Residue, then its C-alpha position, 0 to 999 in steps of 0.5 A: m610603591s613607587n611608580t616603577e613598582h606599579q608599572t612592574q606588577a602591571q606588567d606581571r598582571s597582563a603576562d598572566l592573562k596573556a599566558a592563562p587559557a581562555g577557558p574551554v573552547q567550544a568545538k563546531p559540530a561536524v555536521s550543521p543541525s540544518i543538514i541533520a534535520l533535512a537528512g531526517g526529513i527524507v528518512a521520515a518521507g521515505a518510511i511514509a512512502a514505503f508505508l503507502l506503497m505497501g498498502g498502508g502496512e497491511m499484509a493480511g485481509t481482515a473482516e472490514r478489509p478482505a485480501l484480494n488474491l492474484v491469479k498465479t501466472s500459471e492460471i492466467d489463460k484460464a482466468a482470462e474465460t471470465l474477462v470482458p471479450e473487448e478488454k480480455e486480449k490487453l489484460v492477458t498480456q499485461a499480467k503475463a508481462c508482470t506489469a498489471p496482474l489480475g485478482n482473482m476471487r470466487l463466488s458462490k451460493m450460501t443456501a439453496n435459495a441463495g444466488g442472483v446475477v452480479r457483475i463486478r467493478a474494480g476501478n474503471y473495469l466492469s465484468p460480464a454479469f454472472n449468474v451464481a446459480e449451483g456450482p462456485i465461480n471462479i472470477a478474475v479482475p484487474f486490480p481496482a487501483p494501480y497494484e504497487v498502491g496495494r489497495g482499492e475498492i471492488v463493487v458489487e452490482g446486480a440482484a443476488k441475495d446470500v451469495f459468498f463472496e471469496l476473498t481472503p477472508g470471505l464475506k456474505i454479500d446481497t445486492t438486492g438493496g443496492v450495490q455493495r462496496i468492499p474495500v480490499i487490500w493485496n499483497t504487493s510483493k509478488p506482481c506475477g502472482g508468485 
């Protein structure tokens, strides 16, 4: 082969290489993986926050964590009779404005020999003393934690035996050996008591 033929073949190969496609072209993703990860994190954080604000997802009371029910708007004035006088006006105003509703419970004797005197602690609030004697007693208290949280703890203090503490569901309390702590939940969807 002559020198000229070698040059012609080399030029033909070079032209073939230039004309051939370079292989499949990889397209860049429309959204970067870091933005997708960030968006996923925000969605997950929002779901967790909603879960916590809804009381951990609990909507109905259980024996381990009964539900504290709301005082209905139409019953706030009557329920206020059971509040401590020093805080009554403030608590009623907040409940009527739907900023801090009141919780409702009922105490009653379970047997003829049952009863005693109790006070209810809900957060920083301490109720007056109630003598659980003959008939049931309806009691209003502020929620033991900010209403939006949906969970907290009620503490029953005093000296009472075989008293039915009506929440949802209700439970028997006995404070003769000391205080009784009751973890509670509540439905945060109706701040005005429905």
